[in-house]
C-alpha positions in Angstrom: -33.1 -26.9 -13.1 -35.0 -24.3 -15.1 -33.0 -21.5 -16.8 -33.3 -18.1 -15.2 -34.7 -15.5 -17.6 -33.8 -12.0 -16.7 -36.6 -9.5 -17.6 -36.3 -6.8 -20.2 -36.6 -3.4 -18.7 -36.3 0.2 -19.7 -32.7 1.6 -19.7 -31.9 3.6 -16.6 -31.6 7.4 -16.8 -28.7 7.8 -14.4 -25.8 9.1 -16.4 -22.1 9.5 -16.2 -21.9 10.2 -20.0 -18.3 9.1 -20.5 -16.9 8.6 -24.0 -14.0 6.4 -23.0 -12.3 4.4 -20.3 -10.2 6.4 -18.0 -6.4 5.8 -17.9 -6.1 3.0 -20.5 -3.3 0.5 -20.2 -1.9 -2.2 -22.4 -4.3 -4.8 -23.9 -4.4 -8.0 -21.8 -6.5 -11.1 -21.2 -8.4 -9.7 -18.2 -9.8 -12.0 -15.6 -11.9 -10.1 -13.1 -13.4 -10.7 -9.7 -15.8 -8.2 -8.2 -18.7 -7.5 -5.8 -22.3 -6.7 -5.4 -23.5 -3.2 -6.1 -26.2 -1.9 -8.4 -25.7 -0.4 -11.9 -26.5 2.7 -13.8 -26.2 3.6 -17.5 -26.5 6.9 -19.3 -29.0 7.8 -21.9 -27.6 7.6 -25.4 -26.1 10.7 -27.0 -26.5 11.2 -30.8 -22.9 9.9 -31.2 -23.7 6.8 -29.2 -26.7 6.1 -31.3 -24.6 6.5 -34.4 -22.0 3.9 -33.5 -24.2 1.6 -31.4 -22.3 2.4 -28.2 -23.8 3.6 -25.0 -22.1 4.8 -21.8 -22.6 2.3 -18.9 -21.5 2.1 -15.4 -22.1 -1.3 -14.0 -20.7 -2.0 -10.6 -18.7 -5.1 -9.9 -20.7 -8.0 -8.5 -21.8 -11.6 -8.7 -22.0 -12.5 -12.4 -25.7 -13.2 -12.6 -26.5 -9.9 -10.9 -24.1 -8.0 -13.2 -25.7 -9.5 -16.3 -29.1 -8.6 -15.1 -28.1 -5.0 -14.4 -26.4 -4.6 -17.8 -29.4 -6.2 -19.6 -31.7 -3.8 -17.8 -29.6 -0.8 -18.7 -29.2 -1.9 -22.3 -32.9 -2.6 -22.7 -32.4 -6.2 -23.7 -33.2 -9.6 -22.1 -30.7 -12.4 -21.4 -31.2 -16.0 -20.4 -28.7 -17.3 -17.9 -28.4 -21.0 -17.0 -27.8 -20.8 -13.2 -25.3 -23.7 -13.2 -23.0 -21.7 -15.5 -22.7 -18.6 -13.4 -22.9 -20.0 -9.9 -20.0 -18.7 -7.7 -18.6 -16.5 -10.5 -18.1 -12.8 -10.4 -17.7 -10.1 -13.0 -15.6 -6.9 -13.5 -17.3 -3.5 -13.4 -18.0 -1.6 -16.6 -17.2 2.1 -16.8 -17.2 3.4 -20.4 -19.0 3.2 -23.8 -19.8 -0.2 -25.3 -22.1 -1.9 -27.8 -24.4 -4.5 -26.2 -22.1 -7.3 -27.4 -19.0 -5.6 -26.1 -20.6 -5.0 -22.7 -21.5 -8.7 -22.4 -18.0 -9.7 -23.5 -16.5 -7.4 -20.8 -18.7 -8.9 -18.1 -18.0 -12.5 -19.2 -14.2 -12.0 -19.7 -12.4 -14.8 -18.0 -15.5 -16.7 -17.1 -15.3 -19.3 -19.8 -18.7 -18.1 -21.1 -20.1 -16.1 -24.0 -23.5 -14.7 -25.2 -25.3 -15.6 -28.3 -27.8 -13.2 -29.9 -31.2 -14.8 -30.6 -34.2 -13.4 -32.5 -36.3 -10.8 -30.8 -33.3 -8.8 -29.4 -32.5 -11.3 -26.7 -29.3 -13.0 -25.6 -28.4 -16.5 -24.2 -25.3 -17.3 -22.1 -23.4 -20.4 -23.2 -20.2 -22.1 -22.1 -17.2 -21.8 -24.4 -16.3 -25.2 -26.0 -12.8 -25.2 -24.4 -14.2 -24.4 -21.0 -16.8 -27.2 -21.3 -14.0 -29.6 -21.7 -12.2 -28.4 -18.7 -9.5 -26.5 -20.5 -8.7 -22.8 -20.0 -10.1 -20.7 -22.8 -8.4 -17.8 -24.4 -10.7 -14.8 -24.6 -10.2 -11.6 -26.7 -8.0 -9.0 -25.0 -9.8 -6.5 -22.9 -8.6 -3.1 -21.8 -7.9 -2.6 -18.1 -9.0 0.7 -16.7 -8.2 2.4 -13.4 -11.8 2.2 -12.3 -11.9 -1.4 -13.4 -9.2 -2.2 -10.9 -11.5 -1.5 -7.9 -11.6 -4.4 -5.4 -14.3 -3.4 -3.0 -17.3 -5.7 -3.2 -15.2 -8.3 -5.2 -15.2 -10.8 -2.3 -11.7 -11.7 -3.7 -8.1 -11.7 -2.6 -7.0 -11.5 -6.2 -6.8 -8.1 -7.9 -7.2 -7.7 -11.6 -4.3 -5.3 -11.8 -2.6 -2.2 -10.3 -2.2 1.5 -11.1 1.1 2.0 -9.3 2.9 2.5 -12.6 0.8 5.5 -13.5 -1.5 3.6 -15.9 -3.8 0.7 -15.1 -2.0 -2.5 -15.8 -2.5 -6.2 -15.3 -0.1 -7.6 -12.7 1.3 -9.7 -15.5 2.2 -6.6 -17.4 4.3 -5.1 -14.6 7.9 -6.5 -14.8 8.5 -6.2 -11.1 7.1 -7.8 -7.9 3.8 -6.2 -7.0 1.4 -7.2 -4.2 -2.2 -5.9 -4.0 -4.0 -6.1 -0.7 -7.7 -6.1 -1.6 -10.5 -4.6 0.3 -11.8 -8.1 1.1 -8.6 -9.1 2.8 -8.6 -5.9 4.9 -12.2 -6.6 6.0 -11.8 -10.3 6.7 -8.7 -9.9 8.8 -9.5 -6.5 10.4 -6.6 -4.7 8.8 -7.6 -1.2 10.0 -4.2 0.5 10.1 -1.1 0.9 7.8 0.8 -1.4 10.2 -1.9 -4.1 10.0 -1.8 -4.1 6.2 2.0 -3.9 5.6 2.7 -6.5 8.3 0.6 -8.9 6.3 2.3 -8.1 2.9 4.8 -10.4 1.2 8.4 -9.6 1.9 8.0 -6.6 4.3 9.2 -6.3 7.9 8.8 -3.5 10.3 10.4 -1.8 13.3 8.4 0.0 16.0 10.0 3.3 17.0 7.4 4.4 19.6 4.0 6.1 19.9 2.5 5.5 16.4 5.7 5.6 14.3 6.8 2.6 12.3 9.6 1.9 9.8 8.8 -0.5 7.0 11.6 -2.5 5.3 11.6 -4.4 2.0 14.6 -6.4 0.7 16.7 -4.9 3.5 16.0 -1.3 2.6 13.7 1.1 4.4 10.7 2.3 2.4 10.9 6.1 2.5 8.4 7.3 0.0 4.7 6.4 -0.4 2.0 7.5 -2.9 -1.7 8.0 -2.7 -3.5 7.6 -6.0 -0.2 7.8 -7.8 0.8 11.1 -6.1 3.9 11.1 -4.0 3.5 11.9 -0.3 7.1 11.6 0.7 8.1 9.7 3.8 6.4 11.2 6.9 3.6 12.4 4.8 2.8 9.0 3.4 3.6 6.5 6.2 2.8 7.2 9.8 2.9 11.0 9.5 4.1 12.1 12.9 2.5 9.1 14.5 -0.8 9.1 12.6 -1.2 6.0 10.5 -3.8 6.5 7.8 -7.1 4.8 8.5 -7.6 2.0 6.0 -11.4 2.6 5.9 -10.8 5.2 3.2 -8.9 2.9 0.8 -10.1 0.4 -1.8 -6.7 -1.4 -2.0 -3.0 -1.1 -1.2 -0.5 -1.7 -3.9 3.1 -2.6 -2.9 6.0 -2.6 -5.4 9.2 -4.2 -4.2 12.5 -3.2 -5.7 13.8 0.2 -7.0 11.0 2.6 -7.9 13.2 5.4 -9.3 11.0 5.8 -12.3 8.1 6.8 -10.1 9.9 8.6 -7.3 13.4 9.7 -8.5 15.1 9.5 -5.1 14.9 7.0 -2.3 16.1 3.5 -1.4 15.8 0.5 -3.7 13.5 -1.3 -1.3 10.2 -0.3 -2.9 7.2 1.9 -2.6 3.5 1.7 -1.6 0.5 3.2 -3.4 -2.7 3.7 -1.5 -5.8 3.8 -3.7 -8.8 5.8 -2.3 -12.4 4.7 -2.4 -14.4 6.7 -4.9 -18.1 7.5 -5.1 -20.5 4.9 -6.5 -23.3 5.5 -8.9 -25.9 3.9 -6.6 -26.7 4.7 -3.0 -24.8 2.5 -0.6 -24.4 2.7 3.2 -22.1 0.5 5.2 -21.9 0.6 9.0 -19.5 -1.2 11.3 -19.2 -1.6 15.1 -16.2 -3.3 16.8 -15.4 -4.2 20.4 -12.3 -6.1 21.5 -9.6 -6.8 24.1 -8.2 -4.1 26.3 -11.3 -1.9 25.9 -11.0 -1.6 22.1 -14.0 0.2 20.6 -14.4 1.3 17.0 -17.3 2.5 14.8 -17.3 3.2 11.1 -19.8 4.7 8.6 -19.4 4.6 4.8 -22.0 6.3 2.7 -22.0 7.0 -1.1 -24.3 7.7 -4.0 -25.5 10.2 -6.6 -26.4 13.8 -5.6 -28.4 14.7 -8.8 -31.0 13.1 -11.1 -28.6 12.1 -13.9 -25.9 10.8 -11.6 -23.2 13.1 -12.9 -22.5 14.4 -9.4 -21.6 11.7 -6.8 -20.2 11.8 -3.3 -18.8 9.5 -0.7 -18.1 10.0 3.0 -16.3 7.7 5.4 -16.0 8.4 9.1 -14.7 6.4 12.0 -13.9 6.8 15.7 -11.5 4.6 17.7 -11.1 4.5 21.4 -8.8 1.8 22.7 -6.6 0.6 25.4 -3.5 -1.6 25.0 -1.9 -4.6 26.5 0.6 -2.3 28.1 -0.6 -0.7 31.3 -1.7 3.0 31.4 -1.7 3.3 27.6 -4.7 4.4 25.6 -5.5 6.2 22.3 -8.4 8.1 20.8 -8.6 8.6 17.0 -11.5 10.3 15.1 -11.3 10.2 11.3 -13.3 11.6 8.4 -12.8 11.3 4.6 -15.0 12.9 2.0 -14.9 13.0 -1.8 -17.0 14.5 -4.6 -16.8 13.4 -8.2 -18.4 15.4 -11.0 -18.7 14.7 -14.8 -18.3 18.2 -16.2 -18.7 16.9 -19.7 -18.9 13.4 -21.1 -15.1 13.5 -21.5 -14.0 15.5 -18.4 -14.2 14.5 -14.8 -13.3 16.5 -11.7 -12.7 15.0 -8.2 -12.3 17.0 -5.0 -11.8 15.5 -1.5 -10.3 15.8 1.9 -9.3 13.9 5.1 -9.2 14.8 8.7 -7.6 12.6 11.4 -6.7 13.2 15.0 -4.5 10.9 17.1 -3.8 11.1 20.9 -1.9 8.5 22.9 -1.6 8.8 26.7 0.7 7.1 29.1 3.2 5.9 26.5 6.9 6.7 26.1 8.1 7.9 22.8 11.2 5.9 22.0 12.7 2.6 23.1 10.8 -0.4 24.4 12.0 -2.4 27.4 15.6 -2.5 28.4 17.8 -5.5 27.8 20.2 -7.0 30.2 23.9 -6.2 30.1 24.7 -9.6 28.8 22.1 -9.4 26.0 19.6 -11.9 27.6 15.9 -11.3 27.9 14.9 -9.9 31.3 11.5 -11.7 30.8 9.5 -8.7 32.0 5.8 -8.9 31.7 4.3 -7.9 28.4 2.1 -5.4 30.1 5.1 -3.5 31.5 5.2 0.1 30.7 7.4 2.9 32.1 5.4 5.7 30.7 4.4 8.2 33.3 0.7 9.2 33.7 1.4 12.7 32.4 3.0 11.4 29.1 1.1 12.2 26.0 1.5 12.2 22.2 -1.0 14.0 20.0 -1.1 14.8 16.3 -3.6 16.1 13.8 -3.7 15.8 10.0 -5.7 17.7 7.4 -5.4 16.7 3.8 -7.0 18.1 0.7 -6.8 16.7 -2.8 -8.0 17.4 -6.3 -7.9 15.5 -9.6 -9.0 16.4 -13.1 -9.1 13.9 -16.0 -10.0 14.5 -19.6 -10.4 11.8 -22.3 -9.5 13.2 -25.7 -10.8 10.0 -27.3 -10.8 6.3 -26.7 -7.0 6.3 -26.8 -5.6 9.4 -25.1 -6.2 10.6 -21.5 -4.8 13.5 -19.6 -4.8 13.5 -15.8 -3.5 16.0 -13.2 -3.7 15.4 -9.5 -2.6 17.4 -6.5 -2.6 17.1 -2.7 -1.9 19.3 0.3 -1.4 17.8 3.7 -0.6 19.5 7.0 0.2 17.6 10.1 0.9 19.1 13.6 2.0 17.3 16.7 3.2 17.8 20.3 4.3 15.5 23.0 5.8 15.3 26.4 7.2 11.9 27.4 10.3 9.8 28.3 12.8 7.6 26.5 14.0 4.3 27.9 17.8 4.0 27.5 20.6 1.7 28.7 20.8 -1.9 29.8 20.1 -3.5 33.1 22.1 -5.9 35.2 20.1 -9.2 35.2 20.9 -9.7 38.9 20.2 -6.3 40.4 17.9 -5.0 37.7 19.7 -1.7 37.8 21.5 0.3 35.1 18.7 1.3 32.7 17.5 4.9 32.9 15.0 7.3 31.5 15.5 10.7 29.8 12.9 13.4 29.4 11.8 14.3 25.9 9.3 16.9 24.7 8.1 18.4 21.4 6.2 21.7 22.2 5.4 22.0 18.5 6.2 20.4 15.2 4.6 20.9 11.9 4.9 19.1 8.5 3.4 20.3 5.2 3.5 18.4 2.0 2.5 19.8 -1.4 2.5 17.4 -4.3 1.3 17.4 -7.9 1.5 14.9 -10.7 0.4 15.4 -14.3 0.6 12.8 -17.1 -0.8 11.9 -20.4 -1.5 8.2 -21.3 -2.1 7.1 -24.8 -2.1 4.3 -27.4 -0.8 4.5 -30.9 -0.3 2.1 -33.8 3.1 1.4 -35.4 4.3 -1.4 -37.6 0.8 -2.9 -37.4 0.8 -3.2 -33.6 -0.6 -1.3 -30.7 1.7 0.4 -28.2 1.2 2.6 -25.2 3.1 5.6 -23.8 3.0 7.6 -20.5 4.6 11.0 -20.2 4.5 13.1 -17.1 6.0 15.4 -14.5 5.6 15.6 -10.7 6.8 17.7 -7.8 6.8 17.2 -4.1 7.6 19.9 -1.5 8.0 19.0 2.2 8.2 21.8 4.8 9.0 20.8 8.4 9.3 23.0 11.4 10.1 21.6 14.8 11.0 22.4 18.4 12.4 19.4 20.2 13.7 18.9 23.7 16.0 16.0 24.7 17.4 16.1 28.2 20.3 13.7 27.7 22.3 15.3 30.5 19.9 14.1 33.3 19.5 10.4 33.6 16.5 9.2 35.7 17.3 5.8 37.2 14.8 3.1 36.2 13.4 0.7 38.8 12.5 -2.4 36.8 10.9 -3.9 39.9 8.4 -1.1 40.0 7.1 -0.2 36.5 4.5 2.0 38.1 7.0 4.2 39.8 6.0 7.8 40.4 7.9 11.0 41.1 9.2 11.6 37.6 8.3 15.2 36.9 7.6 16.7 33.5 10.6 18.9 32.3 10.6 22.4 30.9 13.7 22.8 28.7 14.9 25.0 25.9 14.0 23.3 22.6 16.2 22.6 19.6 14.7 24.3 16.5 14.7 23.3 12.8 13.0 24.7 9.7 13.5 22.3 6.8 12.4 22.4 3.2 12.8 19.6 0.7 11.8 19.7 -2.9 11.8 16.7 -5.3 10.7 17.1 -8.8 11.2 15.5 -12.2 9.9 14.5 -15.6 9.3 10.8 -16.5 8.2 8.6 -19.4 7.4 5.0 -20.2 7.0 3.3 -23.6 5.4 -0.1 -23.9 6.2 -1.6 -27.3 4.4 -4.8 -28.5 7.4 -6.0 -30.5 5.8 -9.4 -31.3 2.6 -11.1 -30.5 3.9 -12.6 -27.2 6.6 -10.0 -26.5 6.4 -6.5 -24.9 9.4 -4.3 -24.4 9.1 -1.6 -21.6 11.5 1.3 -21.7 11.4 4.3 -19.4 13.4 7.0 -17.7 13.2 9.9 -15.3 15.2 13.1 -14.9 15.1 14.4 -11.3 16.0 17.4 -9.3 16.4 17.4 -5.5 16.9 20.4 -3.1 17.2 20.5 0.7 17.8 23.2 3.2 17.4 23.8 6.9 16.9 27.5 7.2 18.1 27.5 10.8 21.3 25.6 10.1 23.9 27.5 8.0 25.7 25.3 5.5 23.0 22.7 5.5 21.7 23.3 1.9 22.4 20.9 -0.8 21.1 20.0 -4.3 21.1 17.2 -6.7 20.4 18.2 -10.3 19.5 16.4 -13.5 19.9 12.9 -12.0 18.8 10.4 -14.7 17.1 7.2 -13.7 16.7 4.5 -16.4 14.1 1.7 -16.5 13.9 -1.4 -18.8 11.8 -4.5 -18.9 10.8 -7.3 -21.2 7.7 -9.5 -20.9 7.0 -12.7 -22.8 3.7 -14.4 -22.8 4.8 -18.0 -22.5 1.2 -19.3 -22.6 -2.2 -17.5 -22.4 -1.9 -17.8 -18.6 1.8 -17.3 -17.9 4.2 -14.4 -18.6 7.9 -14.4 -18.0 9.8 -11.2 -17.4 13.1 -9.5 -16.8 13.7 -6.0 -15.6 16.3 -3.4 -14.5 15.4 -0.4 -12.4 17.5 1.9 -10.2 17.0 4.8 -7.8 19.3 7.4 -6.3 19.6 8.2 -2.6 20.9 11.8 -1.9 24.0 12.1 0.3 24.6 15.7 -0.4 24.5 16.5 3.3 27.9 14.9 3.5 30.8 17.0 2.1 34.0 16.1 0.4 37.3 17.7 1.2 36.7 20.3 -1.6 33.4 21.3 0.0 31.3 19.8 -2.8 28.3 17.6 -1.9 28.9 13.9 -2.0 27.4 12.2 -5.0 24.3 10.1 -4.4 24.3 6.3 -3.7 22.8 4.4 -6.6 20.6 1.4 -5.9 20.2 -1.0 -8.9 17.5 -3.7 -9.0 17.8 -6.7 -11.3 14.8 -9.1 -11.4 13.8 -12.2 -13.3 10.4 -13.8 -12.8 7.2 -15.4 -14.0 3.6 -14.4 -13.3 0.4 -16.3 -13.9 -3.3 -15.7 -14.1 -5.0 -19.0 -13.5 -8.5 -20.4 -13.1 -10.0 -17.8 -15.5 -8.0 -15.0 -13.7 -9.4 -15.8 -10.2 -5.9 -16.7 -9.0 -2.7 -14.7 -9.4 0.7 -16.2 -8.9 4.3 -15.0 -9.2 7.8 -16.2 -8.7 10.8 -13.8 -8.8 14.6 -13.8 -8.3 16.1 -10.5 -7.4 19.5 -8.9 -7.0 20.0 -5.4 -5.6 23.3 -3.6 -5.3 23.7 -0.1 -3.8 27.0 1.5 -4.7 28.8 4.8 -3.7 27.5 4.8 -0.1 29.1 7.4 2.1 32.3 6.5 3.9 34.6 8.6 6.1 37.5 10.0 4.1 40.6 8.5 6.0 42.8 11.4 4.9 40.4 14.0 6.3 38.7 12.2 9.1 38.5 15.3 11.4 38.2 19.0 10.8 37.0 18.7 7.3 37.4 22.1 5.5 34.3 21.5 3.4 32.1 20.8 6.4 30.4 23.7 8.2 30.3 21.7 11.4 34.0 20.8 11.2 33.2 17.1 11.2 34.8 14.4 8.9 34.9 14.6 5.1 33.4 11.8 3.1 34.0 9.8 0.0 31.9 7.5 -2.1 32.8 3.9 -2.0 30.5 1.9 0.4 28.7 -1.1 -1.1 25.9 -3.4 0.0 23.9 -6.1 -1.8 20.6 -7.8 -1.3 19.5 -10.9 -3.2 16.8 -13.5 -2.9 13.6 -15.1 -4.2 10.0 -14.3 -3.7 6.9 -16.3 -4.5 3.3 -15.3 -4.1 -0.3 -16.7 -4.6 -3.5 -14.7 -4.2 -7.1 -15.5 -5.1 -9.6 -18.3 -5.3 -8.1 -21.8 -5.1 -11.5 -23.6 -5.3 -15.0 -22.2 -5.3 -15.6 -20.5 -1.9 -11.9 -20.7 -0.8 -9.9 -17.4 -1.0 -6.3 -17.6 -0.1 -3.0 -15.7 -0.1 0.5 -17.0 0.4 3.9 -15.3 0.2 7.4 -16.4 0.9 10.6 -14.4 0.7 14.2 -15.5 1.1 16.5 -12.5 1.4 20.3 -12.5 2.0 21.7 -9.0 2.4 25.3 -8.0 3.3 27.8 -5.2 3.5 30.3 -5.6 0.7 32.5 -2.6 1.6 32.4 -0.4 4.7 35.5 1.4 5.9 36.3 3.3 9.1 38.2 6.6 9.5 41.5 4.9 9.1 40.5 3.2 5.9 40.3 -0.2 7.4 37.4 -2.6 7.0 34.8 -2.3 9.7 33.2 -5.2 11.5 30.2 -4.6 9.3 31.8 -6.1 6.2 30.4 -9.5 5.5 27.5 -8.9 7.9 23.8 -8.1 7.2 23.3 -4.4 6.7 19.7 -4.7 8.0 19.7 -7.0 11.0 16.0 -6.5 11.5 15.3 -8.1 8.1 14.7 -11.9 8.5 16.3 -14.2 6.0 13.0 -16.1 5.7 9.5 -14.5 5.8 6.4 -16.6 5.2 2.9 -15.3 5.3 -0.3 -17.1 4.4 -4.0 -17.0 5.0 -7.3 -18.2 3.7 -11.1 -17.8 4.1 -13.7 -20.5 3.2 -17.4 -20.1 2.9 -19.0 -23.4 4.1 -21.2 -25.2 1.6 -24.8 -26.5 1.9 -26.8 -25.8 5.0 -23.9 -24.1 6.6 -23.3 -21.5 3.9 -24.0 -18.6 6.2 -20.7 -19.3 7.9 -17.3 -18.2 6.6 -14.1 -19.3 8.5 -10.6 -18.2 8.0 -7.0 -18.4 9.4 -3.6 -16.9 8.7 0.0 -17.1 9.8 3.0 -14.8 9.8 6.3 -16.7 10.3 9.9 -15.5 10.1 13.4 -16.5 11.0 15.6 -14.9 13.6 16.5 -11.3 13.7 18.9 -9.3 15.8 20.3 -5.9 16.7 23.5 -4.5 18.3 23.0 -2.1 21.2 26.6 -1.0 21.6 28.5 -4.2 22.1 25.4 -6.1 23.2 23.6 -8.4 20.7 19.8 -8.6 21.1 18.3 -11.5 19.3 14.7 -12.5 18.5 14.4 -16.2 17.6 12.2 -17.2 14.7 8.5 -17.4 15.4 5.1 -18.0 13.9 1.9 -16.0 14.8 -1.4 -17.4 13.9 -4.8 -15.7 13.7 -8.3 -16.9 12.9 -11.8 -15.6 12.2 -15.4 -16.8 11.8 -18.2 -14.8 10.2 -22.0 -15.5 10.3 -24.2 -13.9 7.7 -27.3 -13.0 9.8 -29.3 -12.0 6.7 -28.4 -10.3 3.4 -27.6 -7.0 5.1 -26.0 -7.9 8.4 -23.0 -10.1 9.4 -21.2 -10.8 12.7 -17.5 -11.7 12.8 -15.1 -12.8 15.5 -11.4 -12.4 14.9 -8.7 -13.8 17.2 -5.1 -12.6 16.7 -2.0 -14.4 18.1 -4.1 -17.4 18.6 -1.5 -19.4 20.5 -0.4 -16.4 22.6 3.2 -16.5 21.3 5.6 -14.2 23.3 8.0 -12.4 20.9 9.5 -9.0 20.1 8.2 -7.2 17.0 11.3 -5.0 17.1 14.4 -6.5 18.7 16.3 -3.2 18.3 13.7 -1.5 20.5 12.6 -4.5 22.6 8.9 -3.9 21.9 6.7 -6.9 22.6 4.3 -8.2 20.0 0.7 -8.1 21.0 -0.6 -11.0 23.1 -3.7 -13.0 22.1 -6.6 -10.7 21.5 -10.2 -10.9 20.2 -12.4 -8.6 18.2 -16.1 -8.8 17.6 -17.4 -7.0 14.5 -21.0 -6.2 13.4 -21.3 -5.1 9.8 -24.3 -3.8 7.9 -24.8 -2.9 4.2 -27.8 -1.0 2.8 
């Protein structure tokens, strides 16, 4: 087969004019996978001409296309043997390079290199080690935040993550981190937060009602999330008052399991999630999507981006979607419009400003707010139909979110970067609905009941800011990195809630469509809460030897809470120090072993001691040992970890002051520190390309968690001791999936399948134990590439129509078998 010679063309005039990579992390052997978009490069400045470097922005894509785009921008020609690049992809380029450095960046991890030949041309060759089938070791390449983008990569393997404030290879983070790429979200129709996290290694969830979910890792609820590294708190970051953020606006989702006190200060030791927004691209791109599925599910999406001026220094992106859907439960439907917009402007070659916003509206009709189906009085399943719903026709739940964000970044030079980012989010909601309560006699089907619930108004505001400086420095002949920063999160919540517990409405299980339940008008309970979390943090990465990195860090935190309508509710936590330490050892060029310690504090200051002072926080400590690998030239990420978490000083009732506590404004019990729980287990994960054309992910978690010490008001051990403290967390969780593009004459077809399996879970409702046996849920998809621009996909979830409860504590059925047809276009 003849070699493909890429033509020499004039360098492009589109410019970003950047002097350095943004947010530089530790030097690593970078293996990149990426996708198909066009490239731009800036005209050379005098400085660039002096040192031979030029600013380029080459989007990720198939390797042959990326090489062609770079050669065009650089004004050189390159000869590429097709058999060497077939099926390979490249990283993007976003910075200043010489021609040789640019080619090296594009070819990193591919087993290839370029040779300069007379006449200003270049030829691509295979490295000697790669030709023999071995894995070559290439020069270290800097990972940048922009270089971590996964959209267009066609890969389930991410080159790294930015969850630790700087862009790092997954091998350089001494904790368990999963990155769900854009390709995985598209292949398996992961359109919501619930969709993504329910497919993530080690996470389980509980459905509370309407759109609210609780997510649990290693037995602990995840209570704080981030967007682009800026904390959003709990309700601001997860399903803010029922609104789950639309995944169409995100490039990837990064999940860190284990204590994240260095990032957040306060919370539980389960972990945190970082959502990374899509950013504007340098070339015009338009994506459209139309979906239709079971139970009258309809969704459309538009994604448009590109430069707004001639030199490309001002770029924009807009993503909009509209969802109108029914559910497998009768009388239930939602409507959800969504819009996201972002502008990116290169003020100078060293300074970039980003401004953006999001609007999302959510309305759900016919659903009840809390509690699924009732259980029987003996704990058995009443085997009600999955379509059963006791929500009255007048029930509704609606919420609206407005979010605005800004980010400024300045590159002082090729080593030091300053970034400050802030966000403001306001969410309002109201509802009028019912709760399902009680248990039913399995013979008479009586005993369960409804109570009226309403929220005339509720509002949540979050204001967050994070500023940090990232830099490299030389010491003792080695390069090291440092991150220093400060952040602040303020949450303001006002609510008026009505719960009519005094009036029980008998529930007729034989008539789920019962009528005659009237909407109630009652006096609301009011609250006006303010929570402020702030702190300073730092991380130091020391290259103490060629294969050894030492990571040291710490955070000093302040926490303040007050309900302005509840006297005596105020409490503070001041100067709480959170340490962090880790060591990484490159065992081989492809494998890194690590050990780490991280902790986090959970405020308990709302509980008072007998002296009236706030109870000290519970401390969750996370110990982890593991090994991570980048195989097949970085196209496949693997990890194996052993973890141990212990949370000490949990609140327990003071047996000497169990009633009428003088330190409590409410006159309730006093508390003491002393409760203990532990969580331990193993996790293993694989993400990426197994063989050419086959993308896969696999995750398994074994988690054993237990109460070590829990005492009642008399000081005696409770029945909790020795039992799991999170009964909704399965001991075994297995998740896997794959997609395969068929070869030869069938290469327009891509097929895929996935499975989520877990062991039994359970929940006590009073003295009644509700249990969900272990189950496995399969899904599958097939995609046909109509032409280079259009594709048609069919996804089927719960392929074998397994009947199960997603949340045994609430008796909420999992979704029955469903199908979704998706038409996608790219221009």
